[in-house]
PDB file with SEQRES, HELIX, SHEET and CRYST1 records, atoms N, CA, C and O in Angstrom:
SEQRES   1 A   79  MET TYR ARG CYS PRO SER CYS GLY GLY LEU SER HIS ARG          
SEQRES   2 A   79  LYS ARG GLN GLY LEU ALA THR LEU ARG ALA LEU GLY LEU          
SEQRES   3 A   79  SER VAL LEU ALA PHE PRO VAL VAL TYR TRP ILE LEU MET          
SEQRES   4 A   79  GLN GLY PHE SER ALA TRP THR ILE PRO ALA VAL ILE GLY          
SEQRES   5 A   79  ALA LEU ILE VAL ILE GLN ILE LEU ASN VAL ALA ALA ASP          
SEQRES   6 A   79  ALA VAL ALA ASN ASP TYR VAL ALA ALA GLU HIS ARG GLU          
SEQRES   7 A   79  PRO                                                          
HELIX    1 AA1 GLN A   16  MET A   39  1                                  24    
HELIX    2 AA2 THR A   46  ALA A   68  1                                  23    
SHEET    1 AA1 3 TYR A   2  ARG A   3  0                                        
SHEET    2 AA1 3 LEU A  10  ARG A  13 -1                                        
SHEET    3 AA1 3 TYR A  71  ALA A  73 -1                                        
CRYST1    1.000    1.000    1.000  90.00  90.00  90.00 P 1           1          
ATOM      1  N   MET A   1     132.254 124.017 105.111  1.00  0.00           N  
ATOM      2  CA  MET A   1     132.821 125.061 105.882  1.00  0.00           C  
ATOM      3  C   MET A   1     132.926 124.571 107.297  1.00  0.00           C  
ATOM      4  O   MET A   1     132.183 123.665 107.673  1.00  0.00           O  
ATOM      5  N   TYR A   2     133.799 125.112 108.096  1.00  0.00           N  
ATOM      6  CA  TYR A   2     134.123 124.736 109.382  1.00  0.00           C  
ATOM      7  C   TYR A   2     134.413 125.998 110.219  1.00  0.00           C  
ATOM      8  O   TYR A   2     135.237 126.803 109.784  1.00  0.00           O  
ATOM      9  N   ARG A   3     133.837 126.205 111.302  1.00  0.00           N  
ATOM     10  CA  ARG A   3     134.011 127.273 112.222  1.00  0.00           C  
ATOM     11  C   ARG A   3     135.203 126.927 113.202  1.00  0.00           C  
ATOM     12  O   ARG A   3     135.112 125.974 113.975  1.00  0.00           O  
ATOM     13  N   CYS A   4     136.232 127.669 113.149  1.00  0.00           N  
ATOM     14  CA  CYS A   4     137.371 127.431 114.140  1.00  0.00           C  
ATOM     15  C   CYS A   4     136.933 127.809 115.542  1.00  0.00           C  
ATOM     16  O   CYS A   4     136.438 128.911 115.780  1.00  0.00           O  
ATOM     17  N   PRO A   5     137.132 126.837 116.507  1.00  0.00           N  
ATOM     18  CA  PRO A   5     136.716 127.150 117.843  1.00  0.00           C  
ATOM     19  C   PRO A   5     137.578 128.113 118.576  1.00  0.00           C  
ATOM     20  O   PRO A   5     137.086 128.725 119.525  1.00  0.00           O  
ATOM     21  N   SER A   6     138.928 128.327 118.200  1.00  0.00           N  
ATOM     22  CA  SER A   6     139.731 129.256 118.913  1.00  0.00           C  
ATOM     23  C   SER A   6     139.576 130.710 118.311  1.00  0.00           C  
ATOM     24  O   SER A   6     139.560 131.679 119.069  1.00  0.00           O  
ATOM     25  N   CYS A   7     139.471 130.844 117.051  1.00  0.00           N  
ATOM     26  CA  CYS A   7     139.336 132.228 116.478  1.00  0.00           C  
ATOM     27  C   CYS A   7     137.888 132.550 115.988  1.00  0.00           C  
ATOM     28  O   CYS A   7     137.563 133.728 115.839  1.00  0.00           O  
ATOM     29  N   GLY A   8     137.054 131.587 115.747  1.00  0.00           N  
ATOM     30  CA  GLY A   8     135.678 131.812 115.252  1.00  0.00           C  
ATOM     31  C   GLY A   8     135.580 132.125 113.897  1.00  0.00           C  
ATOM     32  O   GLY A   8     134.488 132.486 113.456  1.00  0.00           O  
ATOM     33  N   GLY A   9     136.665 132.034 113.088  1.00  0.00           N  
ATOM     34  CA  GLY A   9     136.684 132.338 111.588  1.00  0.00           C  
ATOM     35  C   GLY A   9     136.315 131.023 110.965  1.00  0.00           C  
ATOM     36  O   GLY A   9     136.371 129.937 111.541  1.00  0.00           O  
ATOM     37  N   LEU A  10     135.914 131.245 109.669  1.00  0.00           N  
ATOM     38  CA  LEU A  10     135.594 130.133 108.798  1.00  0.00           C  
ATOM     39  C   LEU A  10     136.791 129.554 108.087  1.00  0.00           C  
ATOM     40  O   LEU A  10     137.712 130.280 107.712  1.00  0.00           O  
ATOM     41  N   SER A  11     136.781 128.275 107.904  1.00  0.00           N  
ATOM     42  CA  SER A  11     137.896 127.546 107.232  1.00  0.00           C  
ATOM     43  C   SER A  11     137.303 126.415 106.461  1.00  0.00           C  
ATOM     44  O   SER A  11     136.140 126.044 106.625  1.00  0.00           O  
ATOM     45  N   HIS A  12     138.184 125.849 105.570  1.00  0.00           N  
ATOM     46  CA  HIS A  12     137.741 124.684 104.774  1.00  0.00           C  
ATOM     47  C   HIS A  12     138.922 123.720 104.692  1.00  0.00           C  
ATOM     48  O   HIS A  12     140.071 124.066 104.971  1.00  0.00           O  
ATOM     49  N   ARG A  13     138.559 122.419 104.271  1.00  0.00           N  
ATOM     50  CA  ARG A  13     139.626 121.462 104.178  1.00  0.00           C  
ATOM     51  C   ARG A  13     140.560 121.811 103.053  1.00  0.00           C  
ATOM     52  O   ARG A  13     140.140 122.204 101.965  1.00  0.00           O  
ATOM     53  N   LYS A  14     141.835 121.661 103.335  1.00  0.00           N  
ATOM     54  CA  LYS A  14     142.811 121.999 102.217  1.00  0.00           C  
ATOM     55  C   LYS A  14     142.771 120.844 101.131  1.00  0.00           C  
ATOM     56  O   LYS A  14     142.909 121.082  99.931  1.00  0.00           O  
ATOM     57  N   ARG A  15     142.582 119.632 101.625  1.00  0.00           N  
ATOM     58  CA  ARG A  15     142.565 118.548 100.625  1.00  0.00           C  
ATOM     59  C   ARG A  15     141.352 117.677 100.744  1.00  0.00           C  
ATOM     60  O   ARG A  15     141.423 116.534 101.195  1.00  0.00           O  
ATOM     61  N   GLN A  16     140.171 118.264 100.309  1.00  0.00           N  
ATOM     62  CA  GLN A  16     138.910 117.505 100.417  1.00  0.00           C  
ATOM     63  C   GLN A  16     138.856 116.304  99.576  1.00  0.00           C  
ATOM     64  O   GLN A  16     138.161 115.357  99.943  1.00  0.00           O  
ATOM     65  N   GLY A  17     139.557 116.253  98.429  1.00  0.00           N  
ATOM     66  CA  GLY A  17     139.539 115.075  97.713  1.00  0.00           C  
ATOM     67  C   GLY A  17     140.241 113.890  98.345  1.00  0.00           C  
ATOM     68  O   GLY A  17     139.922 112.739  98.046  1.00  0.00           O  
ATOM     69  N   LEU A  18     141.245 114.185  99.263  1.00  0.00           N  
ATOM     70  CA  LEU A  18     141.834 113.177  99.975  1.00  0.00           C  
ATOM     71  C   LEU A  18     140.997 112.539 101.046  1.00  0.00           C  
ATOM     72  O   LEU A  18     141.185 111.372 101.390  1.00  0.00           O  
ATOM     73  N   ALA A  19     140.055 113.320 101.581  1.00  0.00           N  
ATOM     74  CA  ALA A  19     139.183 112.761 102.499  1.00  0.00           C  
ATOM     75  C   ALA A  19     138.119 111.840 101.876  1.00  0.00           C  
ATOM     76  O   ALA A  19     137.686 110.851 102.467  1.00  0.00           O  
ATOM     77  N   THR A  20     137.738 112.205 100.694  1.00  0.00           N  
ATOM     78  CA  THR A  20     136.839 111.376  99.976  1.00  0.00           C  
ATOM     79  C   THR A  20     137.451 110.040  99.588  1.00  0.00           C  
ATOM     80  O   THR A  20     136.836 108.983  99.729  1.00  0.00           O  
ATOM     81  N   LEU A  21     138.773 110.126  99.060  1.00  0.00           N  
ATOM     82  CA  LEU A  21     139.445 108.917  98.634  1.00  0.00           C  
ATOM     83  C   LEU A  21     139.772 108.026  99.957  1.00  0.00           C  
ATOM     84  O   LEU A  21     139.791 106.798  99.875  1.00  0.00           O  
ATOM     85  N   ARG A  22     140.005 108.643 101.067  1.00  0.00           N  
ATOM     86  CA  ARG A  22     140.115 107.856 102.327  1.00  0.00           C  
ATOM     87  C   ARG A  22     138.931 107.067 102.592  1.00  0.00           C  
ATOM     88  O   ARG A  22     138.976 105.850 102.772  1.00  0.00           O  
ATOM     89  N   ALA A  23     137.866 107.760 102.617  1.00  0.00           N  
ATOM     90  CA  ALA A  23     136.677 106.967 102.980  1.00  0.00           C  
ATOM     91  C   ALA A  23     136.284 105.922 101.958  1.00  0.00           C  
ATOM     92  O   ALA A  23     135.811 104.866 102.377  1.00  0.00           O  
ATOM     93  N   LEU A  24     136.432 106.112 100.674  1.00  0.00           N  
ATOM     94  CA  LEU A  24     136.231 105.125  99.629  1.00  0.00           C  
ATOM     95  C   LEU A  24     137.267 103.974  99.800  1.00  0.00           C  
ATOM     96  O   LEU A  24     136.905 102.798  99.784  1.00  0.00           O  
ATOM     97  N   GLY A  25     138.488 104.325  99.953  1.00  0.00           N  
ATOM     98  CA  GLY A  25     139.579 103.388 100.044  1.00  0.00           C  
ATOM     99  C   GLY A  25     139.426 102.444 101.324  1.00  0.00           C  
ATOM    100  O   GLY A  25     139.617 101.231 101.234  1.00  0.00           O  
ATOM    101  N   LEU A  26     139.119 102.985 102.358  1.00  0.00           N  
ATOM    102  CA  LEU A  26     139.049 102.176 103.550  1.00  0.00           C  
ATOM    103  C   LEU A  26     137.761 101.235 103.582  1.00  0.00           C  
ATOM    104  O   LEU A  26     137.714 100.169 104.196  1.00  0.00           O  
ATOM    105  N   SER A  27     136.801 101.742 102.886  1.00  0.00           N  
ATOM    106  CA  SER A  27     135.563 100.838 102.735  1.00  0.00           C  
ATOM    107  C   SER A  27     135.905  99.700 101.697  1.00  0.00           C  
ATOM    108  O   SER A  27     135.587  98.530 101.913  1.00  0.00           O  
ATOM    109  N   VAL A  28     136.538 100.084 100.614  1.00  0.00           N  
ATOM    110  CA  VAL A  28     136.972  99.001  99.681  1.00  0.00           C  
ATOM    111  C   VAL A  28     137.891  98.041 100.359  1.00  0.00           C  
ATOM    112  O   VAL A  28     137.787  96.848 100.073  1.00  0.00           O  
ATOM    113  N   LEU A  29     138.805  98.446 101.250  1.00  0.00           N  
ATOM    114  CA  LEU A  29     139.645  97.542 101.954  1.00  0.00           C  
ATOM    115  C   LEU A  29     138.902  96.737 103.059  1.00  0.00           C  
ATOM    116  O   LEU A  29     139.157  95.544 103.223  1.00  0.00           O  
ATOM    117  N   ALA A  30     138.002  97.379 103.802  1.00  0.00           N  
ATOM    118  CA  ALA A  30     137.319  96.593 104.905  1.00  0.00           C  
ATOM    119  C   ALA A  30     136.404  95.515 104.401  1.00  0.00           C  
ATOM    120  O   ALA A  30     136.319  94.455 105.022  1.00  0.00           O  
ATOM    121  N   PHE A  31     135.681  95.744 103.253  1.00  0.00           N  
ATOM    122  CA  PHE A  31     134.812  94.680 102.871  1.00  0.00           C  
ATOM    123  C   PHE A  31     135.488  93.242 102.525  1.00  0.00           C  
ATOM    124  O   PHE A  31     135.070  92.184 102.996  1.00  0.00           O  
ATOM    125  N   PRO A  32     136.535  93.347 101.681  1.00  0.00           N  
ATOM    126  CA  PRO A  32     137.009  91.962 101.326  1.00  0.00           C  
ATOM    127  C   PRO A  32     137.798  91.372 102.544  1.00  0.00           C  
ATOM    128  O   PRO A  32     137.849  90.147 102.659  1.00  0.00           O  
ATOM    129  N   VAL A  33     138.429  92.200 103.478  1.00  0.00           N  
ATOM    130  CA  VAL A  33     139.033  91.602 104.618  1.00  0.00           C  
ATOM    131  C   VAL A  33     137.973  90.976 105.461  1.00  0.00           C  
ATOM    132  O   VAL A  33     138.147  89.810 105.816  1.00  0.00           O  
ATOM    133  N   VAL A  34     136.964  91.576 105.800  1.00  0.00           N  
ATOM    134  CA  VAL A  34     136.026  91.041 106.705  1.00  0.00           C  
ATOM    135  C   VAL A  34     135.272  89.848 106.027  1.00  0.00           C  
ATOM    136  O   VAL A  34     135.005  88.829 106.663  1.00  0.00           O  
ATOM    137  N   TYR A  35     134.928  90.021 104.666  1.00  0.00           N  
ATOM    138  CA  TYR A  35     134.423  88.858 103.971  1.00  0.00           C  
ATOM    139  C   TYR A  35     135.252  87.650 103.984  1.00  0.00           C  
ATOM    140  O   TYR A  35     134.743  86.550 104.200  1.00  0.00           O  
ATOM    141  N   TRP A  36     136.536  87.805 103.756  1.00  0.00           N  
ATOM    142  CA  TRP A  36     137.445  86.741 103.671  1.00  0.00           C  
ATOM    143  C   TRP A  36     137.493  86.013 105.091  1.00  0.00           C  
ATOM    144  O   TRP A  36     137.452  84.785 105.168  1.00  0.00           O  
ATOM    145  N   ILE A  37     137.577  86.796 106.146  1.00  0.00           N  
ATOM    146  CA  ILE A  37     137.616  86.226 107.498  1.00  0.00           C  
ATOM    147  C   ILE A  37     136.281  85.367 107.688  1.00  0.00           C  
ATOM    148  O   ILE A  37     136.336  84.241 108.183  1.00  0.00           O  
ATOM    149  N   LEU A  38     135.203  85.887 107.315  1.00  0.00           N  
ATOM    150  CA  LEU A  38     133.815  85.211 107.531  1.00  0.00           C  
ATOM    151  C   LEU A  38     133.771  83.960 106.637  1.00  0.00           C  
ATOM    152  O   LEU A  38     133.202  82.952 107.056  1.00  0.00           O  
ATOM    153  N   MET A  39     134.320  83.983 105.481  1.00  0.00           N  
ATOM    154  CA  MET A  39     134.298  82.767 104.571  1.00  0.00           C  
ATOM    155  C   MET A  39     135.165  81.617 105.030  1.00  0.00           C  
ATOM    156  O   MET A  39     135.043  80.490 104.552  1.00  0.00           O  
ATOM    157  N   GLN A  40     136.083  81.938 106.008  1.00  0.00           N  
ATOM    158  CA  GLN A  40     136.943  80.776 106.462  1.00  0.00           C  
ATOM    159  C   GLN A  40     136.169  79.812 107.318  1.00  0.00           C  
ATOM    160  O   GLN A  40     136.710  78.758 107.656  1.00  0.00           O  
ATOM    161  N   GLY A  41     134.998  80.084 107.675  1.00  0.00           N  
ATOM    162  CA  GLY A  41     134.261  79.187 108.491  1.00  0.00           C  
ATOM    163  C   GLY A  41     134.193  79.771 109.898  1.00  0.00           C  
ATOM    164  O   GLY A  41     135.120  80.453 110.334  1.00  0.00           O  
ATOM    165  N   PHE A  42     133.074  79.500 110.625  1.00  0.00           N  
ATOM    166  CA  PHE A  42     132.934  80.108 111.991  1.00  0.00           C  
ATOM    167  C   PHE A  42     133.597  79.118 112.955  1.00  0.00           C  
ATOM    168  O   PHE A  42     133.427  77.900 112.918  1.00  0.00           O  
ATOM    169  N   SER A  43     134.382  79.793 113.833  1.00  0.00           N  
ATOM    170  CA  SER A  43     135.111  79.211 114.853  1.00  0.00           C  
ATOM    171  C   SER A  43     135.093  80.171 115.996  1.00  0.00           C  
ATOM    172  O   SER A  43     134.446  81.218 115.975  1.00  0.00           O  
ATOM    173  N   ALA A  44     135.862  79.755 117.032  1.00  0.00           N  
ATOM    174  CA  ALA A  44     136.037  80.552 118.195  1.00  0.00           C  
ATOM    175  C   ALA A  44     136.815  81.886 117.909  1.00  0.00           C  
ATOM    176  O   ALA A  44     136.654  82.866 118.636  1.00  0.00           O  
ATOM    177  N   TRP A  45     137.624  81.895 116.878  1.00  0.00           N  
ATOM    178  CA  TRP A  45     138.423  83.032 116.546  1.00  0.00           C  
ATOM    179  C   TRP A  45     137.758  83.911 115.464  1.00  0.00           C  
ATOM    180  O   TRP A  45     138.338  84.930 115.091  1.00  0.00           O  
ATOM    181  N   THR A  46     136.669  83.588 114.991  1.00  0.00           N  
ATOM    182  CA  THR A  46     135.996  84.386 113.874  1.00  0.00           C  
ATOM    183  C   THR A  46     135.713  85.758 114.403  1.00  0.00           C  
ATOM    184  O   THR A  46     136.151  86.748 113.817  1.00  0.00           O  
ATOM    185  N   ILE A  47     134.986  85.845 115.505  1.00  0.00           N  
ATOM    186  CA  ILE A  47     134.541  87.230 115.914  1.00  0.00           C  
ATOM    187  C   ILE A  47     135.727  87.972 116.371  1.00  0.00           C  
ATOM    188  O   ILE A  47     135.848  89.125 115.958  1.00  0.00           O  
ATOM    189  N   PRO A  48     136.638  87.479 117.175  1.00  0.00           N  
ATOM    190  CA  PRO A  48     137.865  88.304 117.560  1.00  0.00           C  
ATOM    191  C   PRO A  48     138.643  88.743 116.333  1.00  0.00           C  
ATOM    192  O   PRO A  48     139.177  89.852 116.316  1.00  0.00           O  
ATOM    193  N   ALA A  49     138.724  87.896 115.295  1.00  0.00           N  
ATOM    194  CA  ALA A  49     139.397  88.262 114.046  1.00  0.00           C  
ATOM    195  C   ALA A  49     138.776  89.404 113.345  1.00  0.00           C  
ATOM    196  O   ALA A  49     139.476  90.285 112.848  1.00  0.00           O  
ATOM    197  N   VAL A  50     137.436  89.421 113.285  1.00  0.00           N  
ATOM    198  CA  VAL A  50     136.697  90.467 112.636  1.00  0.00           C  
ATOM    199  C   VAL A  50     136.801  91.737 113.455  1.00  0.00           C  
ATOM    200  O   VAL A  50     136.924  92.815 112.874  1.00  0.00           O  
ATOM    201  N   ILE A  51     136.758  91.664 114.740  1.00  0.00           N  
ATOM    202  CA  ILE A  51     136.924  92.831 115.611  1.00  0.00           C  
ATOM    203  C   ILE A  51     138.329  93.367 115.457  1.00  0.00           C  
ATOM    204  O   ILE A  51     138.516  94.583 115.415  1.00  0.00           O  
ATOM    205  N   GLY A  52     139.335  92.490 115.369  1.00  0.00           N  
ATOM    206  CA  GLY A  52     140.752  92.965 115.268  1.00  0.00           C  
ATOM    207  C   GLY A  52     140.903  93.644 113.945  1.00  0.00           C  
ATOM    208  O   GLY A  52     141.486  94.726 113.872  1.00  0.00           O  
ATOM    209  N   ALA A  53     140.392  93.041 112.881  1.00  0.00           N  
ATOM    210  CA  ALA A  53     140.498  93.643 111.487  1.00  0.00           C  
ATOM    211  C   ALA A  53     139.834  95.114 111.509  1.00  0.00           C  
ATOM    212  O   ALA A  53     140.407  96.108 111.064  1.00  0.00           O  
ATOM    213  N   LEU A  54     138.666  95.116 112.034  1.00  0.00           N  
ATOM    214  CA  LEU A  54     138.010  96.416 112.180  1.00  0.00           C  
ATOM    215  C   LEU A  54     138.798  97.521 112.970  1.00  0.00           C  
ATOM    216  O   LEU A  54     138.839  98.697 112.608  1.00  0.00           O  
ATOM    217  N   ILE A  55     139.387  97.048 114.031  1.00  0.00           N  
ATOM    218  CA  ILE A  55     140.190  97.987 114.880  1.00  0.00           C  
ATOM    219  C   ILE A  55     141.434  98.476 114.075  1.00  0.00           C  
ATOM    220  O   ILE A  55     141.849  99.629 114.192  1.00  0.00           O  
ATOM    221  N   VAL A  56     142.029  97.529 113.229  1.00  0.00           N  
ATOM    222  CA  VAL A  56     143.210  98.016 112.434  1.00  0.00           C  
ATOM    223  C   VAL A  56     142.784  99.015 111.451  1.00  0.00           C  
ATOM    224  O   VAL A  56     143.418 100.048 111.237  1.00  0.00           O  
ATOM    225  N   ILE A  57     141.604  98.660 110.805  1.00  0.00           N  
ATOM    226  CA  ILE A  57     141.087  99.603 109.827  1.00  0.00           C  
ATOM    227  C   ILE A  57     140.689 100.976 110.314  1.00  0.00           C  
ATOM    228  O   ILE A  57     140.814 101.995 109.636  1.00  0.00           O  
ATOM    229  N   GLN A  58     140.193 100.929 111.555  1.00  0.00           N  
ATOM    230  CA  GLN A  58     139.868 102.185 112.217  1.00  0.00           C  
ATOM    231  C   GLN A  58     141.120 102.959 112.598  1.00  0.00           C  
ATOM    232  O   GLN A  58     141.130 104.186 112.506  1.00  0.00           O  
ATOM    233  N   ILE A  59     142.209 102.250 113.036  1.00  0.00           N  
ATOM    234  CA  ILE A  59     143.509 102.995 113.202  1.00  0.00           C  
ATOM    235  C   ILE A  59     143.970 103.590 111.990  1.00  0.00           C  
ATOM    236  O   ILE A  59     144.431 104.731 112.003  1.00  0.00           O  
ATOM    237  N   LEU A  60     143.874 102.826 110.802  1.00  0.00           N  
ATOM    238  CA  LEU A  60     144.290 103.537 109.625  1.00  0.00           C  
ATOM    239  C   LEU A  60     143.426 104.682 109.196  1.00  0.00           C  
ATOM    240  O   LEU A  60     143.879 105.602 108.516  1.00  0.00           O  
ATOM    241  N   ASN A  61     142.150 104.624 109.605  1.00  0.00           N  
ATOM    242  CA  ASN A  61     141.200 105.706 109.253  1.00  0.00           C  
ATOM    243  C   ASN A  61     141.656 106.937 110.072  1.00  0.00           C  
ATOM    244  O   ASN A  61     141.717 108.036 109.521  1.00  0.00           O  
ATOM    245  N   VAL A  62     141.979 106.778 111.383  1.00  0.00           N  
ATOM    246  CA  VAL A  62     142.408 107.896 112.307  1.00  0.00           C  
ATOM    247  C   VAL A  62     143.679 108.461 111.745  1.00  0.00           C  
ATOM    248  O   VAL A  62     143.815 109.683 111.701  1.00  0.00           O  
ATOM    249  N   ALA A  63     144.612 107.662 111.316  1.00  0.00           N  
ATOM    250  CA  ALA A  63     145.964 108.080 110.788  1.00  0.00           C  
ATOM    251  C   ALA A  63     145.749 108.868 109.446  1.00  0.00           C  
ATOM    252  O   ALA A  63     146.390 109.882 109.170  1.00  0.00           O  
ATOM    253  N   ALA A  64     144.845 108.346 108.685  1.00  0.00           N  
ATOM    254  CA  ALA A  64     144.589 109.146 107.466  1.00  0.00           C  
ATOM    255  C   ALA A  64     143.794 110.391 107.706  1.00  0.00           C  
ATOM    256  O   ALA A  64     143.946 111.360 106.962  1.00  0.00           O  
ATOM    257  N   ASP A  65     142.941 110.414 108.724  1.00  0.00           N  
ATOM    258  CA  ASP A  65     142.204 111.534 109.094  1.00  0.00           C  
ATOM    259  C   ASP A  65     143.154 112.698 109.583  1.00  0.00           C  
ATOM    260  O   ASP A  65     142.848 113.877 109.406  1.00  0.00           O  
ATOM    261  N   ALA A  66     144.259 112.328 110.174  1.00  0.00           N  
ATOM    262  CA  ALA A  66     145.223 113.397 110.601  1.00  0.00           C  
ATOM    263  C   ALA A  66     145.772 114.046 109.347  1.00  0.00           C  
ATOM    264  O   ALA A  66     146.058 115.242 109.405  1.00  0.00           O  
ATOM    265  N   VAL A  67     145.937 113.413 108.284  1.00  0.00           N  
ATOM    266  CA  VAL A  67     146.492 114.003 107.030  1.00  0.00           C  
ATOM    267  C   VAL A  67     145.477 114.784 106.347  1.00  0.00           C  
ATOM    268  O   VAL A  67     145.731 115.907 105.912  1.00  0.00           O  
ATOM    269  N   ALA A  68     144.297 114.216 106.230  1.00  0.00           N  
ATOM    270  CA  ALA A  68     143.238 114.793 105.368  1.00  0.00           C  
ATOM    271  C   ALA A  68     142.493 116.013 106.059  1.00  0.00           C  
ATOM    272  O   ALA A  68     141.936 116.884 105.391  1.00  0.00           O  
ATOM    273  N   ASN A  69     142.522 116.011 107.394  1.00  0.00           N  
ATOM    274  CA  ASN A  69     141.872 117.167 108.058  1.00  0.00           C  
ATOM    275  C   ASN A  69     142.737 118.353 108.310  1.00  0.00           C  
ATOM    276  O   ASN A  69     142.806 118.797 109.456  1.00  0.00           O  
ATOM    277  N   ASP A  70     143.412 118.912 107.322  1.00  0.00           N  
ATOM    278  CA  ASP A  70     144.205 120.112 107.403  1.00  0.00           C  
ATOM    279  C   ASP A  70     143.362 121.196 106.911  1.00  0.00           C  
ATOM    280  O   ASP A  70     143.044 121.244 105.723  1.00  0.00           O  
ATOM    281  N   TYR A  71     142.958 122.123 107.812  1.00  0.00           N  
ATOM    282  CA  TYR A  71     142.053 123.210 107.409  1.00  0.00           C  
ATOM    283  C   TYR A  71     142.937 124.507 107.187  1.00  0.00           C  
ATOM    284  O   TYR A  71     143.985 124.723 107.796  1.00  0.00           O  
ATOM    285  N   VAL A  72     142.391 125.320 106.261  1.00  0.00           N  
ATOM    286  CA  VAL A  72     143.005 126.637 105.983  1.00  0.00           C  
ATOM    287  C   VAL A  72     141.821 127.649 106.026  1.00  0.00           C  
ATOM    288  O   VAL A  72     140.646 127.298 105.921  1.00  0.00           O  
ATOM    289  N   ALA A  73     142.207 128.852 106.181  1.00  0.00           N  
ATOM    290  CA  ALA A  73     141.254 129.900 106.220  1.00  0.00           C  
ATOM    291  C   ALA A  73     140.526 130.127 105.071  1.00  0.00           C  
ATOM    292  O   ALA A  73     141.151 130.263 104.019  1.00  0.00           O  
ATOM    293  N   ALA A  74     139.189 130.200 105.072  1.00  0.00           N  
ATOM    294  CA  ALA A  74     138.291 130.313 103.935  1.00  0.00           C  
ATOM    295  C   ALA A  74     138.258 131.859 103.519  1.00  0.00           C  
ATOM    296  O   ALA A  74     138.270 132.758 104.360  1.00  0.00           O  
ATOM    297  N   GLU A  75     138.217 132.062 102.244  1.00  0.00           N  
ATOM    298  CA  GLU A  75     138.114 133.454 101.717  1.00  0.00           C  
ATOM    299  C   GLU A  75     136.727 133.880 101.970  1.00  0.00           C  
ATOM    300  O   GLU A  75     135.782 133.165 101.635  1.00  0.00           O  
ATOM    301  N   HIS A  76     136.570 135.029 102.553  1.00  0.00           N  
ATOM    302  CA  HIS A  76     135.225 135.570 102.760  1.00  0.00           C  
ATOM    303  C   HIS A  76     134.863 136.446 101.527  1.00  0.00           C  
ATOM    304  O   HIS A  76     135.527 137.443 101.242  1.00  0.00           O  
ATOM    305  N   ARG A  77     133.864 136.067 100.857  1.00  0.00           N  
ATOM    306  CA  ARG A  77     133.446 136.705  99.634  1.00  0.00           C  
ATOM    307  C   ARG A  77     132.111 137.349  99.855  1.00  0.00           C  
ATOM    308  O   ARG A  77     131.154 136.687 100.257  1.00  0.00           O  
ATOM    309  N   GLU A  78     132.034 138.617  99.602  1.00  0.00           N  
ATOM    310  CA  GLU A  78     130.784 139.418  99.690  1.00  0.00           C  
ATOM    311  C   GLU A  78     130.000 139.234  98.355  1.00  0.00           C  
ATOM    312  O   GLU A  78     130.583 139.315  97.273  1.00  0.00           O  
ATOM    313  N   PRO A  79     128.711 138.994  98.452  1.00  0.00           N  
ATOM    314  CA  PRO A  79     127.928 138.815  97.182  1.00  0.00           C  
ATOM    315  C   PRO A  79     127.735 140.175  96.476  1.00  0.00           C  
ATOM    316  O   PRO A  79     127.115 140.237  95.414  1.00  0.00           O  
TER     317      PRO A  79                                                      
END                                                                             
């Protein structure tokens, strides 16, 4: 649950499964990319290449976050 800062009401993610798939998918993508870069041998470009790959993966994460973090009003249920 999430409390909306503007109205104070409760809301939840519309596509919770998409957020989970995003986290898993980007992790599965990041590991082989970084592993492949590191297995090419250490040179002057290894660290900048790893940092660049992680920046691109983070940009993909932020872009996917914009799609996954769509909130809708939560139904208030009395017990």
